[in-house]
C-alpha positions as CSV (number, residue, x, y, z in Angstrom):
1,G,15.5,15.0,-15.1
2,F,13.2,12.1,-13.9
3,L,11.9,11.1,-10.9
4,H,10.3,7.5,-9.6
5,Y,9.6,6.8,-5.9
6,T,7.1,4.7,-4.1
7,V,5.0,5.6,-1.2
8,D,4.0,2.7,1.4
9,N,0.7,3.7,3.2
10,C,-1.0,2.4,6.3
11,E,-4.0,4.2,7.2
12,F,-6.3,2.9,10.1
13,N,-8.8,4.0,13.1
14,S,-7.6,1.6,15.1
15,S,-5.4,-1.3,16.0
16,K,-8.0,-4.2,14.5
17,L,-6.9,-5.5,11.1
18,N,-10.1,-5.0,9.7
19,D,-9.8,-1.1,10.0
20,I,-6.4,-1.1,8.7
21,E,-6.1,-0.2,5.0
22,Y,-2.5,-0.4,3.3
23,T,-1.3,0.8,-0.1
24,L,1.8,1.0,-2.3
25,S,1.6,3.8,-4.8
26,Y,4.6,4.1,-7.5
27,Y,4.8,7.4,-9.5
28,Y,7.2,8.9,-12.3
29,N,7.8,12.5,-12.7
30,K,4.9,13.4,-9.8
31,L,1.9,11.0,-11.8
32,E,1.1,8.3,-9.5
33,I,1.2,5.5,-12.2
34,I,-0.1,2.4,-10.4
35,R,-1.4,1.3,-6.9
36,F,-1.6,-1.7,-4.6
37,S,-4.7,-1.1,-2.2
38,S,-5.6,-4.1,0.4
39,S,-9.4,-2.8,0.3
40,V,-9.3,-3.7,-3.3
41,G,-6.8,-6.6,-3.4
42,K,-4.9,-6.1,-6.5
43,F,-3.0,-3.3,-8.5
44,V,-4.5,-0.6,-10.4
45,G,-3.0,1.2,-13.3
46,Y,-3.6,5.3,-13.3
47,T,-1.5,5.3,-17.0
48,E,-1.3,3.3,-20.3
49,F,2.2,2.1,-18.7
50,G,0.9,1.7,-15.6
51,I,-2.5,-0.4,-16.6
52,K,-0.1,-2.9,-18.5
53,N,2.2,-3.4,-15.4
54,A,-0.6,-3.9,-12.9
55,E,-2.0,-6.6,-15.6
56,R,1.1,-8.5,-15.3
57,L,1.7,-7.7,-11.4
58,N,-1.9,-9.2,-10.7
59,N,-0.8,-12.1,-12.7
60,G,2.1,-13.3,-10.8
61,P,3.7,-13.6,-7.0
62,E,3.4,-9.6,-6.5
63,V,0.2,-9.2,-5.9
64,I,0.2,-12.0,-3.0
65,A,3.6,-10.6,-1.5
66,R,1.3,-7.2,-1.0
67,R,-1.7,-8.9,0.3
68,A,0.7,-10.0,3.1
69,Q,1.6,-6.2,4.0
70,K,-1.2,-5.6,5.9
71,E,-0.6,-8.0,8.5
72,S,3.5,-8.1,8.3
73,Y,4.0,-4.3,7.9
74,C,0.6,-2.6,8.9
75,L,-0.5,-4.5,11.9
76,S,2.7,-4.1,13.9
77,N,3.6,-0.7,12.8
78,V,-0.2,0.2,13.8
79,G,0.2,-1.3,17.0
80,I,3.5,0.8,18.2
81,D,1.8,4.2,16.5
82,V,-1.4,3.4,18.9
83,E,0.5,2.6,22.0
84,S,2.8,5.4,21.7
85,A,-0.3,7.8,21.2
86,L,-2.0,6.7,24.3
87,T,0.4,6.5,26.3
88,K,0.8,10.9,25.6
89,S,-3.0,11.7,25.8
């Protein structure tokens, strides 16, 4: 069989927006084929299929939506995680 999955990730040093990096990776058969990174600001392909799709995604509304994820998805969740960690330490 074939396996396809995505991984959303927020890496952070603090709860400040500048210290957060959002990534979204698409995998197929355990191989990363394409990734969006907020530090790069666009999709990057790692396979022939991924490169073609990165070009398509970077020219459409998907790249704009992903750029907003750093603030809408990560910022609120990072704030919760940081607060939770600080109250337990």
